LOVOTI-573966 format. One record per residue (C-alpha): residue in three letters; x, y, z. Coordinates in steps of 0.25 Angstrom, whole numbers, padded with zeros to 4 digits, always signed. Each point is the difference from the previous one (the first is absolute). Layout:
ALAXYZ/...
end
This chain:
MET+0024-0091-0011/LEU+0012+0008-0007/THR+0007+0003+0014/GLY+0001-0018+0002/LEU-0009+0004+0013/SER-0012-0007+0001/LEU-0013+0006-0003/SER-0003-0004+0016/THR+0013+0006+0004/ILE-0002+0013-0008/ALA-0017+0000+0006/LEU+0006+0000+0013/LEU+0012+0011-0002/LEU-0010+0010-0006/VAL-0009-0002+0011/ALA+0012+0004+0009/GLY+0004+0012-0008/ILE-0015+0006+0001/ALA-0001-0004+0014/LEU+0015+0007+0003/ASP-0005+0013-0007/LEU-0013+0001+0006/LEU+0006-0001+0011/LEU+0012+0008+0000/GLY-0002+0009-0010/GLU+0010+0008-0007/THR+0014+0001+0006/ARG+0002+0015+0006/ARG+0014+0000-0003/TRP+0008-0006-0011/HIS-0012-0005-0008/PRO+0009-0008-0012/LEU-0010+0007-0010/VAL+0004+0014+0003/GLY+0015-0004-0001/PHE-0003-0005-0013/GLY-0005+0013-0004/LYS+0013+0007+0005/LEU+0008-0010-0007/ALA-0008+0001-0013/GLY-0002+0016+0000/SER+0016+0000+0001/ILE+0001-0011-0012/GLU-0009+0011-0008/ARG+0007+0011+0003/ARG+0013-0005-0006/LEU-0006-0007-0012/ASN-0012+0008-0004/ARG+0008+0010-0008/GLY+0006+0001-0014/GLN-0003-0007-0011/ALA-0008-0014-0002/ARG-0008+0001+0011/LEU-0008-0010-0004/ALA+0010-0010+0003/ARG+0006+0007+0011/GLY-0013-0002+0008/ALA-0001-0015-0004/LEU+0014-0001+0006/ALA-0004+0007+0013/TRP-0012-0008+0001/MET+0010-0013-0001/LEU+0010+0006+0011/ALA-0010+0004+0009/VAL-0009-0012+0000/LEU+0006-0012-0004/PRO+0013-0002+0009/LEU-0009+0002+0012/SER-0010-0009-0005/LEU+0012-0011-0002/LEU+0004+0002+0013/PHE-0011-0004+0006/LEU-0003-0010-0008/ALA+0015-0007+0005/LEU-0004+0004+0014/ALA-0014-0006-0001/ASP+0007-0013-0003/LEU+0009+0002+0012/ALA-0007+0005+0011/GLY-0012-0010-0001/LEU-0016+0002-0003/TRP-0002+0012+0012/LEU+0007+0011-0010/HIS-0011-0003-0011/ALA-0010+0004+0011/VAL+0009+0012+0004/LEU+0002+0003-0014/LEU-0016+0002-0003/TYR-0001+0008+0015/PHE+0010+0010-0006/CYS-0008+0000-0013/ILE-0015-0001+0002/GLY-0005+0013+0003/LEU-0015-0001+0004/ARG+0002+0004+0015/SER+0006+0012-0005/LEU-0011+0002-0008/ARG-0010-0001+0011/ASP+0010+0010+0008/HIS+0001+0011-0010/THR-0014-0001-0004/LEU-0009-0001+0012/PRO+0005+0011+0007/ILE-0004+0009-0011/HIS-0015-0007+0001/SER+0001+0004+0015/ALA+0005+0014-0003/LEU-0013+0001-0010/CYS-0010-0005+0008/ALA+0005+0009+0012/GLY-0001+0013-0010/ASP+0015+0005-0001/LEU+0003+0002-0012/ALA+0013+0005+0003/GLN+0005-0013+0005/ALA-0007-0008-0012/ARG+0007+0008-0010/ALA+0013-0001+0006/LEU-0001-0015+0002/THR-0004-0003-0015/ALA+0010+0009-0005/ARG+0011-0012+0006/ILE-0006-0011-0008/VAL-0005+0008-0013/SER+0009+0008-0010/ARG-0012+0009-0004/ASP-0002+0015+0007/THR-0009-0001+0014/ALA+0002+0013+0005/HIS-0015+0005-0005/ALA-0006-0013-0002/ASP-0014-0003+0007/GLU-0006-0013+0007/SER-0002-0006-0013/ASP+0012+0004-0008/LEU+0007-0006+0012/ALA-0009-0013+0002/LYS+0003-0004-0014/ALA+0014+0002+0000/SER+0002-0009+0013/ALA-0010-0011-0008/GLU+0007+0002-0011/SER+0013-0004+0006/LEU-0005-0012+0008/LEU-0007-0006-0012/GLU+0014+0002-0007/ASN+0008-0004+0009/GLY-0006-0012+0003/ASN+0006-0006-0012/ASP+0012+0008+0001/ALA+0005-0002+0015/VAL-0009-0012+0003/PHE-0005-0012-0010/GLY+0009+0003-0010/THR+0011-0003+0011/LEU-0007-0012+0005/PHE-0001-0006-0015/TRP+0015+0001-0002/PHE+0002-0005+0013/VAL-0007-0012-0003/LEU+0007-0003-0013/LEU+0013+0004+0004/GLY+0001+0001+0016/GLY+0006+0011+0008/PRO+0011+0004-0012/GLY-0013+0001-0011/ALA-0006+0010+0010/VAL+0013+0008+0002/LEU+0001+0000-0016/PHE-0014+0004-0001/ARG+0000+0011+0011/LEU+0013+0007-0003/ALA-0004+0000-0015/ASN-0015+0007+0003/THR+0008+0011+0010/LEU+0009+0003-0014/ASP-0013+0000-0008/ALA-0004+0010+0011/MET+0013+0009+0000/TRP+0003+0000-0016/GLY-0011-0005-0009/TYR-0005+0014-0002/ARG-0002+0008-0015/SER+0008+0011+0006/GLU+0010+0007-0008/ARG+0011-0006+0011/PHE-0007-0015+0000/ASN-0007-0003-0015/LEU+0013-0006-0004/PHE+0009-0005+0013/GLY-0014-0006+0005/ARG-0007-0006-0010/CYS+0007-0015+0004/ALA-0004+0002+0015/ALA-0013+0003-0004/ARG-0003-0011-0012/ILE+0006-0011+0010/ASP-0010+0004+0011/ASP-0011+0000-0009/ALA+0004-0015-0004/LEU+0001-0004+0013/ASN-0011+0005+0003/TYR-0011-0004-0011/VAL-0003-0012+0007/PRO-0001+0003+0013/ALA-0009+0013-0002/ARG-0009-0007-0009/LEU-0002-0011+0011/THR-0002+0013+0011/ALA-0009+0005-0010/LEU-0007-0014+0000/SER-0001+0000+0016/TYR-0007+0013+0001/VAL-0010-0004-0010/LEU-0002-0014+0009/LEU+0000+0006+0013/ALA-0009+0013-0005/GLY-0014-0008+0004/SER-0011+0004-0007/GLY+0009+0011-0008/ARG+0006-0011-0007/ALA-0006+0002-0012/ARG+0003+0016+0000/ALA+0014-0003+0004/TRP+0002-0008-0013/HIS-0007+0011-0008/CYS+0009+0011+0006/TRP+0012-0010-0002/ARG-0002-0005-0015/THR-0004+0015-0005/GLN+0007+0010+0008/ALA+0015-0007+0003/PRO+0002+0001-0016/ALA+0000+0016+0001/TRP+0010+0001+0012/SER+0013+0003-0003/SER+0008-0012+0008/PRO-0003-0013-0005/ASN+0001-0007+0014/ALA-0007+0011+0009/GLY-0013+0002-0009/PRO-0006-0013+0002/VAL+0004+0000+0014/MET-0005+0013+0004/ALA-0013+0000-0010/SER-0004-0014+0006/GLY+0003+0004+0014/ALA-0009+0013-0002/GLY-0011-0007-0006/ALA+0000-0010+0013/LEU-0001+0011+0008/GLY-0010+0006-0006/VAL+0006+0015-0002/SER+0004+0009-0011/LEU+0016+0002+0000/GLY+0010+0005-0011/GLY-0003+0014-0006/ALA+0006+0014+0005/ALA+0013-0001+0007/VAL+0010+0011+0004/TYR+0015-0003-0004/ASP+0010+0012+0002/GLY-0010+0010-0002/GLU-0008-0007-0012/VAL-0012-0005-0002/GLU+0001-0013-0005/GLN-0014-0007-0005/ARG+0001-0014+0000/PRO-0008-0012-0005/PRO-0012-0002+0010/LEU-0001-0014+0008/GLY-0011-0007+0007/LEU-0014+0004-0001/GLY-0008+0007+0012/PRO+0001+0012+0011/ALA+0013+0008+0002/ALA+0010-0008+0009/GLY-0002+0004+0016/ALA+0008-0002+0013/GLY-0006-0013+0001/ASP+0004-0005-0013/ILE+0014+0000+0004/LEU-0002-0010+0011/ARG-0009-0009-0011/ALA+0014+0001-0007/TRP+0006-0004+0010/ARG-0009-0013+0003/LEU-0001-0005-0015/VAL+0015+0001+0000/LEU+0001-0008+0013/ARG-0010-0010-0005/THR+0008-0001-0014/THR+0012-0004+0008/LEU-0008-0011+0010/LEU-0007-0006-0014/TRP+0013-0003-0005/ALA+0008-0003+0011/GLY-0013-0011+0003/VAL+0002-0004-0016/VAL+0014-0003+0002/CYS-0002-0009+0012/LEU-0012-0007-0004/LEU+0009-0004-0013/ALA+0012-0003+0009/VAL-0011-0011+0008/GLY-0004-0005-0014/VAL+0013-0001-0005/SER+0005-0009+0014/HIS-0012-0009-0002/ALA+0000-0003-0015/
end
């Protein structure tokens, strides 16, 4: 492995990090990614001005990501193996996905549309003030499927390659893309470096996530594969397209389509095949993400056993 750790060690640390996340969830206070977001915001306010914004954005990315990544790389050598598992725990967002989306499922099942709208507004950027049950279920399912890669599998992928510092590098880059990777007047140039680096880091993990959704679709494998191959190219994001199209196909529901952003209706390409998403599909999407995580944790463990006996 690129970390210098054996695959069996990586497998044990990976399982430990996932277990910590499922048992403890997000830290209630002083979450490292929240602190990083504040740091990134401060850097952006100072550098996103004047001329040469493309170069300033690249400099801002390096100032935000590289010192912290190198610091954790040095600390991992000094602190010992346990730090890798702790870093993975802080970076992975599996339990967080459950804690933020299943309450939406519960609110919709209880008929509490106002609560479901408020909860959905916390996890998506689209307007939810007038959203109906299908709109909210669609938004939640899309968020789960996409973050199954961004917050979970992509983190695991880079952890396997580079250990805890790799997970940190990926999540910091992904956070900057979420903050700066917009084609707005403010970020079109400044955030382009963050967006392109996130695209590159996510390219392989996104396709492995999409493949996982296909493999775990049961009798819907052909449908999930068809949706991936035919619908993903129309999606604006080169990595979100395969993940969300295959996930929607695996669930057998229709996602994408109209969504309201800043008071304007945006018509997005369709995803999946089948009826419109409902409350129950939020739970099904969460289970698909969980099974994908367990699948790849199992694959890494089996490979470690195979290598150790070779």
